[in-house]
N, C-alpha and C positions, 0 to 999 in steps of 0.2 A: 785327328786335327785337320788333315788334308781334305777329308770328305766334307767337313764343315765349311772350309774355304770354297770348295767346289760348289757346294749348295748355295752359299751366299752369292757367288759370282753368277750362278745360273739364275737365281731369283732377280738379281740386279739386271741381267740382260733381258729377262722376260719382261720386267717392268719397262725397261728402256724401249724394247720393241713395241710394247703396247702404246707408249707415249708417242713413238715415231709414227705408228699407224694412226693415232688420234690426230696428229698434226696433218697427215695426208687427207683426212676426212673432215677436218674441223671447219674449213671454209664453207663447203656446201651445207653443213649442219647449222652453223651459227647464222648463216645468211638465209636459210630456208624460210623463217617467218617473214622476212622482208621480201624475198623473191616471190614467194607464193601469193603475196598481196599485189604484186605487179603483173606477173605472168599468169595466164589462165591454166587450168589443168590440161587443156589441149596442147598449149605451147610447151609446157613442161613434159607432156607425154611425147611430143616430137623430139625434144631434147634427150629424153631418156631412151627412146627407141634407137635414135642415131648413135648415142653413146654406147648402147649395148652392142650394136653392130661393129663399131670401131674397137670395142674392147676385145672382141674375138681376134681381130687382126693384131692388136697389141700383144695378146698372149702368144700368138704365133711368132711375132717378132722377137719375143723374149726367149723362145725356143727351149723352154724348160730350164733356163739358166738360173732363175731365182732359187730353185732347189739344187740343181746340179752344181752351179757355181759356188754356193755356200758350202756344200759338202766337199767340193774339190779344194777350195781355199782352206777349209778346216783340216784337210789331210796333208797340206803342204808343210813339210817339216823345216824348211829353211827359206831364206829371203829370195834366193835365186829361183827355186822351184815355184814359189808363190808368184814371182814376177812373170815367169813364163806362162803359168796357168792363167793369171789375170788377163794378159794381153791376148792370149789364145782365145779365151772365152769371150772377152769384150769385143774383139774383132768379129767373132761369130755373131754376136748380138747386133753389131752395126750392119753387117751384111744382110741379115734377115729383116731388120727394121726398114732398110731402104727398099728391099723387094716388096715387103708388105704394104708400105706406103704407096708405091706405084700400083700395085694390084688393087688396093682398096679404091683408089681414085679412078682406075679403069672401070670398076664395077659401078661406081657412082655415075660416071658419064654414060656408060653403056645402058643403064636402066633409067636414066633421067631422074635420079633421086633428088630430093630437096637439098638446097645449098647447105643446110645444117649438117648433112652427112659429109660434105666436103670439108667444112670447118673442123669437124671432129677428127679428120684424118691426121691433123697435126699432133694428136695424142700419140700416134705411132712414131713420129720422128722424135718426140720427147723421150721415148723409151731408150733411145740410143745412149742417153746420159744417166740412165738409172743403174747405178752400180751398188745399190744397197746390199745386194747379195755378197759383195766382197767384205763389207764390214760385219755382216751377220756371220760369215765364216770366221772372221777374226774375233767375234764376240765383242765388238767395239762400236756397235751401232749408236750408242748413246752420245758419242762425240759429235754427231751431226744434228742432234736434237735442237740445240740453240739456234743454229743457222737456219734450219727449216722453220722454226717457230717465227723467226723474223720475216721470212718470205711469205709465210701463210698469214701473218698479221697484216702485212702490207696489202696482200691480195684481198683480205676481208675489208679493210678500209677502202680499197679501190672500188669494190662492189657497192658499198654504201654511198660512195662519192659519185660514181659515174652512172650507175644504173638507176634511171628515174622513170622511164617509159616502157610500155610493153613491146615496143618495136626494137628494143636493145638486147634481144636474146643472144645475138651473135657476139656482142661485146661481152656479155656475161660469160659466154663460152671461152673467149680468148683470154679473159682475166684468169680463169681457172687453169687453162693450158699454160699460160705464162708463169703462174705460180708453181705449177708442177715442174716446169723447165728449170726455173731458178733454184728450186729445192734440190733437184737432181745435180745441178752444176756445183752447188756448194759442197757436195761430197768429194769432188775432185781436189779440193784444197787440203784434204786430210790424207791424200794418197802417198805423198813423198816419203814419209818415214817408213812405210811398209814395203816399198818397191825399189828395185835397182833401175833407175831411169837412164838406161844406156840404149843407144840405137839398135844394137843387135838383139835386143829382147823384144822389139816391136815387130812381131810377125804373126801371120795367120797360120794356125796349126795345120800341118798336113796329115796329122794323125786322125784318121776317120773315127777312131774310138770316141773322141771328144764329141763329134757330131752324133754318133750313134747313141751314146749314153745320155746326152742332153735331150735328144729326140724322144727317147723312151720316157723321160720325165715330162716332156712337153705334152704327151698324149693325155695323161690324167689332168694336167693343168688346163689344157684346151677343152677337154670334156667338161670340166667344172665351170669354166667361163662360159662355154656354149650353153650349158645347162641353165645358168643364171640369165644369160642373154636371151635364150630361146623363149622364156616365159613372156618377155616383153614383145619380142618379135611376133610370136604367135598371137599374143593378146591384141597387138595393134592391127593384125590382119583380120581377126575375128570380131573384135569389139571396138576398135578405134582408139585414137590418141587420148580421149578423155579417160578411159579405163586404165590406159597405161600410166597416165598422170597420177591417178588415184593409187594404183599399185606401187608406183615408184616412190611417191611421198610416204605411203604407209610402210614401205620397207626401209626408208632412210635411217630411222632410229635403230632398227634391227641390224642393218648393215654396219652401222657405226659400232655398236656393242660387239657384234660378231667379229668385225674386222680387228678390233683392239685385242680381243681375247685370242683369236686365231693367230695373230701376228706375235703375240706373247709366246704361244706354243712353238712358233717357228724358230725361236731362239734355242729350243731344245735340240734341234738337229745336230749342231756340232758336238754338244755335250753327250747326247745319247749315242751318236756315232762313235765317240771316244770310248764309251762304256762297252760297246759291241766289239771294238778293236782290241780291248783289253780282256775280252771274254767275261765281262762283269754283267751278264744279261739279267742277273737277279736284281740289279739296280733298276732295270726298266719297269718291272712290275711295281716296285716300291714307289717310284715317281708317278707312275700311272695312278696308283691308289691315292696319293697325296693330292694331285691336281684334279682328279675326279671328284674328290671331296670339296675342293675349292670351287669348282664349276657348279656343283650341285647346290651348295650353300648360296652362292651368288645368284643362281637361277631362281631359287625360292623367293629371294627378296625382289629381284628385278621383274620377273614374270608376274608375280602377284601384284606388284606395284602398277605395271602396265595395264593389267586387267581391271584393277580398281579405279584408275584415274583416266583411262583411255578416252572416255566420253567427254571429259573436261579438258584434257590435254590438247586434243586435236583442234578444237576451235581457237584455243589460246595460241597454239604454235603455228598453225597453217592459215587461220582466218576463215572467212566465209567461202562456201562452195566446195569444201573438202570433207563433208560429213561422212562420205563413203569410206574415208580412211580409217574410221574407228574399228570396224570389224576386221579389216585387213591387218591393222596394227596388233589387235588382240590375238588373232590366229597366228600371226607371224612371231609373236613373242616366244612361242615354244621352240622356234628355230634357234633361239639363243642357247638353249640347253643342248639340243642334239647337234647343232652345227658346231658349237665349241668343242664338244666331245669328239666329233669327227676330225676337226682340225688338230686336236691333241693326239688322237690315235695315229693320224697320218704323219704329222711332223715329229712326234715323240717316239713312235714305235715302227710304223711301216717303212718309212724312209731310212732310219738308222739301221734297220734289219735288212735293208736292200730287197724288200718284197715288192719290187717294181712291177712284176707281172700281175701280182694280186691287186696292186693299186690300180692298174689299168682295167682289170676285170671289174672291180668294184665301181670305178668311175663310169664305165660303160653301161653297167646295169642301172646305176642311178640316173644317168643321162637319158636312157631309153624310157625309164619310168616317168621322168618329169615331162618329156615331150608328149608321151601318150596321155598322161593325166591332163596336161594343158589343152590338148586337142579335144579331150572329152568334156572338160569343165568350162573353159574360157568363154565359149559362145553363149552359154546360159547363165553363168555366174560372174562373168567379167573378172574384176580385180580380186574378188573373194576366191574364185576358182583358181586363179594364178597362184595366190598365196597358199591355198590348200594343197595344190600340186607341189609347190616348193617344200612345204613342211613334210608331206608324205615321202617325197624323194629323199629328204634329209634323214628321216627315220629309217628308210630302207637302207641307206648307206651305213648308218650306225649298225644295223643288224649284220650287214655283210662284213664290215670291219671286225665285228666280234667273232664271226665265224673264222676269218683268216687268222685272228690273233688268239684263238682259244687256248693255244699251248703256251702263250706268253703272258697272259693276264689272268687274274682271278675273276672269272665271269660272274660267279655267284655274288661276290661282294659288289661288283659293278651293277648288276640288275637290282639288288636290294637298295642301293643308293638312288638309282633312277626312280624306282617305284616309290620310295619314301619321298623323294623330291616332288613328284607329281601329286602324291597324297597331301603333302603340306600345302601345295598351291591350291588344291581343291578346298581344303579346310579354310584357308585364308579367304578364298573367294566367298564361301558360304557365310563366314562371320561378317565380312565387310558388306555383303548383300543385305543381311539382316539389319546392320547398323544404318545403311543407306535408306532403308524403308522406315527407319525409326526417327531419323534426323532429317528435317527439311531445311535446306539452305538455298539461297539464291546467289548466283554469280559463279562462273567457272573457276575464277582464281581461288575463292574461298573453299570451294568443293575440292579443287585439286590439292591444295595444301592440307586440308583436313583429312580427306580419305587417303591421300598419299602417305601422310604421317601415320595414320591408323594402320594402314597395310604394312608399312615397314616395321612398326612396333609389334604387330601380331606375328609377322614372319620371324622376328628375332626371338620372341617368346617361344614359338613353336620349335625353332632350332635349338634353343636352350633346353627345352623339355626333352627333346630327342637325345641331346648330348648327355643329359643327366641319366636318362633311362637306358641308353644303349651306346655302343661305340660305332654306330653306323657311319657317321661322318668323320669323327675324330678318333681313329684307332691308334695303335702304337706307332704305325708307320708315319702317320700324319704328325703326331706329336714329336717324333724324333727329328723330322725335317725342320719343324718350326723352332726347335730348341736352340738352333744356331743363333737366333736373334738375341738370346740371353748371353751368348759368349762374347768375348772380347773381339772376336773377328767379325 
């Protein structure tokens, strides 16, 4: 009975984390069709490259706290310990945020970078108020969803209301920064019930173990951020802002889906850490098999859909001048499968098992591969080369994680599911391709609806056939977890 409650709470927290991440990304996604018709690919490329550089410093400012803080709060057994841990960690976050803000602006001035880089520096200050890690540790992130929804909704309306001309790129940036700041500040209104708000608890920890442990988790986070940012920074130096704009727009939808699914897996950290502390490591493989199945089924439908309607979706969504986004979007769609699996293996297994050294090694290898591949491809292939490099490094990371986790997960079942998923995507593509050559229609909207619907229908049929003929996706472990929906709990 208790396990059913645990499972239900875990699923609720995963969905809540996914919704929270969706709200964080919903402003740029909803407004992209509007913004891409006002700003040129070159302007959006400048925005993306400056944002990428700022994001590296944002990650340094957070100092590994999104992972370390959530884990530390989850391990706090009483209110007093939780209070001391919160202020110790948060003051550490404030300290490094201020240092990184000053350092970033020094670099902008010293190298004479565009003013857009200076404007992006305010993202670093905004991270001072990002305490989402605290609520993730408490498994109560959903309490802040409504407040964040309101701030994101206001930001979206502001963009439609204030952004009218192509010289207002800086205003667009400040609206996004302000929305992030307000969203972060709303989380402080929920702190009081969980903390002891007395003066003697407000102190900077003198225990260097906090800094050391947090720094160890900063390394893989920084490597991951640098890996993503380096593609745009290398691309802008080798191919210019236009190619960066095409790559950034092509990766927007991928980043949205990947961010939602990965943030859902971050809700696993407290629960999986709890299983490890109780020596219930057999539960880890069980949950891995379950969510591996969910990810694979989701990927069949979504990736097949993107491949089928990419050529119709891009002109509808981005407007004229963005035809180069189509191949970038199609290639990047496979990042959804491997990137989500990587996020799950990291958040659900590697972090709870405290395999910090292995995480650093894996991230370092992946980082090296993405830099080398970008240097090799970007000059000749532009945005396509950047996405091929990103996908390749993501697959390499999946392989490395599997090597490190070979004693903890059923690799045979894992690879069968991945192979089956790719096979179903290929079959779907071939069927839709034949239908496309048999049906001639005009208009991107009608083609998008028609072939999108056909792709989803074919995917569901293929998944149903596989389910009837085998237990590849839905074996006993998966069914046992989903049975709780039928219970009174």
